[in-house]
N, C-alpha and C positions, 0 to 999 in steps of 0.2 A: 465671831466667825459666822458667815452666812450658812444657813442650813442647806445641806446638799439636796439636789433635785430628787434623788432616789428616796431620801428620807421623807421629803415632803409628800411624794406620791405614796409611800408606804403607810403613812399615817392615815390615809383615806380609807384603808381597809377596815378601820373601826366602824365606819358608817355601814359598810356592807355586812359586817358581823351583826350590827344592831338591826339592820333590815331583816336578816335571816331569822333572828330570834323573835322579832316583833310580828312578822307576817304569819308565822306558824301559830302564835297565840291568837292573832286576829282571826285567822281562818276558823278557829274553834268558836268564835263569838258572833260573827256577823251573818251567819246563815247564807242564803243564796243571793242576797243583794251585794252591791259593790260599793266600797267607800269612795267618797269624792272630796269631803272636807271635814275637818274636825270642828266640834262645837266648843263652847266656852269651857267645858270641863276637860277637853282633850280627847273625848270619845269620837269615834268616826260617825259621821252621818252617811247614810247609804241610800241607794236607789237601785231598782232593778235594771239589768242590762238591756231589757227590751224597751225601755222608755225612749221613744224617738223624739226628735225635734219637731217643732211645728208652731203654727200660729194659734194662739188662744185668744179669748176675748180681752185678756189683760195685756196681750202683746206676744212677742216671740219668746219661746222657751227652747233651750238648747238640748233638752233631754239628757241622756246619759252618754256623754262623749268621753267619759273617764274609764270605762270598763276595761278597755284594752290595756291601759297602763298597769292595772292590778295584775293582769296576766304577765306583763313584762317584768314586774317586780318579782313575781314567783320564778320566772325563768332566770332572772339575774341571780336569785338566791340559789337556784339549782347549779348554775355555772360556778358560783363562788364556793359553795360548800361541797359540790359534787354528790349531793344527796338526792336520791331518786324521789323522796317524798314530795319535794317541791315540784318536780316535773309532773307527778301524778295529780297534785292539786291544780296545777296549771291546766292539765288536760280536762279536768272537771269544769273548771271555770271557762275554758275555751268553748265548751259545748253551749254555754249560755251566751257567750259573746258572738258566736258564729252566725246567729240569726240576724245580726245587724248588717251582714254583708249585702243584704237586699234593700237596705235603707237608702232611698233616693232623695231624702229630704235635706241632706246636710253635707257640707265639705268635711265635717269632723270624722267622717268615715275613714279619712286618711290617718288621723291620729289613732283611731281605734285599732286598725289592723297593722299599721306600721310598728306598733309597740307589742303586738301579740302574735298574729299568724305568721308574720315574716320572720321574727326571731325563732318562732317555733319550727318553721321549715328549715331554718339554718341549723338548728340544733339536732333535729330528728330526721331531716330529709324525708319527712312524711308528705306525700303528694296531697293529702287531704288539706293540710294547712296552706300549701301553695295555691290550691284551687280556691280556697276561701278568700285568700288575699287578692287573687286575680278577679274574682267576682266583685269584691269591694272596689277594686281599682276601676272596673268597668262602670260602676255607679258614679264614681268621682269624675271619670272622663266625660260622662254624659252631661255633666253640669257646665260644659264649655259653651259659652255664649259667643257667637261669632259676630263681630261688628265691622263697620267700614274701617276702623282704626286699629283693629287687632282683636284678640280673643282673650276672654277671662273666664275663670271658674266662678260661677255664682255661689255665694257662700251658704245662704240660708233659705230654706223653704222650697216648695215645689216650683219648677220652672214655669208652670202654668200660671203662677201668681206673679203679677208685675213687681210686687215688692221684692220677691226672691230673685227674680230674673235680673234686676238692676243693681243688686247689692253684692259687693265683694269686700272681704275683710283681709287684713294683713295676716291673720292667722292662717289663711289658706297657703301661704308660702311654706309653712311647716307641715302641710298636708300633701304637697306635691311629691315628696320623696316616694310615696306609695306608687305614683305613676311612673317614676323613673325605674323603680324596682320591677314593676310589671312589664315595662318595655324590655328590660334586660332578660327577664325570666321567660317571657312568652315569645320574644322576637317580633312583637307587634310595635312598630315604631310610632304608631299614632298615640300611644300613651306618652311617650317621650315628647312628642311634638306638642301635645296638649299642655304638659307641664312647662315647657319652655315658653310657649305662647303666653301662658299666665304670668310667668316671671317677667317677661318683657312688658306686659300691660301693667304690672304692678309698679313700674317706675312712676306711674301716675300718683302713687301714694307718697312719693318722696318730695318734701318741700325744699325750697332753695337752700335752707340751712342744714340739709341732710337729716332732719327729723322726719318722722312718718306719721301719716294718719292711721287711725284704727280701721276705718272703713271708708269706702268710696261708693257713691251712687253714680252709675253710668247711665247715659242714654243707650239702651241696648241695641239701637239701630246704628247710630252714628259712632258710638264708642266714646263720645265726649264725656269728660268728667263733669258731672253736674255739681257735685259738692263732696267735700271731705268732712267726716264727722266721727264721733266716738260713741261707744256704748259704755265702756268701762274706764275711760280716762277722765281727767278733770274737766276738760272742755274740748271742743272740736279742734282747736289749733294747738293743743298742748301735746307734750311728748309722753304718751303712755309707755311706761318702761318696758312692759312685757311685749308690747307690739313690735318694738324695734328689734327685740330678740328673735321673734318669729321671722322677721325679714332677713336677718343675718343668717339664720339657720337655713332658710330656703335658698338664698342666693349662693351659699357655700355648696349646697347639694346640687344646684344647677351648674355651678362651675365644675363640680366633680363629673357630672354626666356628659357635659358638652366639651370639656377640656378648654373652655374659653376663659381667658384671663379677665375679660371685662366683667364677668359675674363675680369672680374672686375679688377684683378691685372694688366692686360695689359692696360686697359683704364687708370688706375691710373698712371702707369709708363709713358705712352705717355703724359698724362696731366701734370705730374710733370716736364717732360722734357721741355714742352712748357712754363710752368711757370718759369723754370730756365732761359730760353732764354729771357722771358719777363723782368725779373729782376724788376727794379723799374719803368719801363715805364708804364704809365697808359693805353696805347693803343698800340697794336703791330704794327710793320711795315707789309707791305704785305708779305715780305720775310725777315726773321731774318738775312740772310747772304748778302743782298745787301749792299755794303759799302757806297753807295751814301747817304750823310747826308740829302738829300732832298727826299729820298725814300718815297713814299706815305704810309700813315697809312691804316689800315683796321679794322674799328669798327665792321664790320660783323664777323670777326674772334672772337673778344671778345664775341659777342652775342651768337654765336654758342657754344663756349666753356663754357660759363656760363650755357646754357641750359643742356649741357652734364654733367657738374659738379653737377647740381641739381639731375640728374638721378643717378650719382654715390653716392651722399649723401643718396638718398632714398633706395639704395641697401644695405646699412649698417644697421645692427641691433644695433651696438654699438653707443650709443648716442653721445659720444665725437667725434668719427670719422665722424659721420653724420654731426655734427655741423661744423667740420673742413672743409668739402667739401662744405657745404652750405655757409660758410663764404668766401671761395674762389670764389664761384659764385657771391656773393654780391660784393666782391672786384673788380670783372670784370665789373659788371653792374653799379656800382656807378659812375665811370668816364664817362660812356655813358650818365648819367643823367645831366652832366654839359654842356659845350659848344657844344658837338656833338649832343645833342638833338635839333632838328630843331624847335624851338619854333616860329620862324618867319614865317609868312604866305607866304612870297615869296619863301620859300623853301618847296616843297611839300612832300618830304620824311620825315621819322621819325628820322633816324640816318644819320647825315652827316659823311663825311670822310670814307666811304666805298671804297673798291677797287675790282671791278669785275676782270679786267685783265690789269695789268700794261704793260706787254710785247705787248699787242695789243692796248694799249692806249684806252681802252674801260671801261667806268664806273669808272673813277679814281677820287678820292676826291668827291664822289657822295653818295647819298643815293642809295642803291641797294636793290632790292626787297627781296632777301634771307636774307640780314642783318636785315631789318625791321621785317621780319617774325620771325626769330629765337630770336630776341630781345623780341618780343611780346610773343613768346612761353615761354621763360624763365620767363617773368613777370607773365604770367598766371599760371605757375607752382607754383609761390610764392603766388599770390593773389587769385587764384581760382583753387586749386589743383584738378586734375582729371576731369576738365570741358572741356578744349580744347584737351588735350592729357592725356593718362593714366599716373598714378603715379606708378612706379615699386614697387614691394613688396620686403622687405629685404630678402637677401639670407640667407639660413640656415647656421649655423656654421659648 
């Protein structure tokens, strides 16, 4: 007999219990820095929240774009356990994260405050957190580059640097929800328009077979795509698994804010392409096109896509279609509840076998902070709908 959907969802609470237990222990050990990936022993590697992105002699470094996720995990633990100690720890951490709201160097400001200040405001209704998130959204909006063919958010570096001004990454699609929230919260429609413009321009990332580039270089005057390329995938024309997830997440968010089915259709098309490449594999490789049989897996990609699929499900008014996408999300989450769930105390992350960047040999076969966060975000959507993040409303027919 097939397992009931209620039971399948109920089993996921084990991971939230595990998170709550581990994060308290970690808070006693890591000091004022923030975890971002585990090392070969399972211990967290950390960096200060203040570490900004920028160009170094050796190339671009992303800085600490993970710090908000840690706050989000503390807030999720508070919601799950109803214990105030998690909220107090999150408040202390938020003081360190808040300084990044003035960072104008990176699109990742969306990740940082989508996962921290926004749920903090939802939980506490404290205007301090609302204002921090609005300040961050203003920095992200300022990254909009207006061209003859449309507008896009430059992903990396100061806009005074031609390298930064011409580059856009698929990851930005998962940063634009900060703009949509800011528009709804402030009443300033320019935030919303900037996010939608970027989503429209990001159609340039989509190949004829419905796979996506990691990054695109634009001519910042004409808006013409100069080239598609990758930083963290196998090669420029390959399908980097996590990148497609960012696209689905962002197009679902765009459908929710606009009410337009064309964005939902696009999210579904890209999601189905990803599932087609996944096939019967329980967990995707970091890049579907890397031919190496020992290519690393990326549990983080499954977690992100599961969260996106739950949003797609919520956007459907038809019950059968809604359940189909919900089941697809559960089918991605269930393998993560097996061996990848780091039940052992020696491994401090939540999800093993994540992959930050295989080309850079960084965070490979590790717990990665964004993987843990989006895993927990998906679990919260199932176990505590509307508590950590909003639940989208169904689109009208």
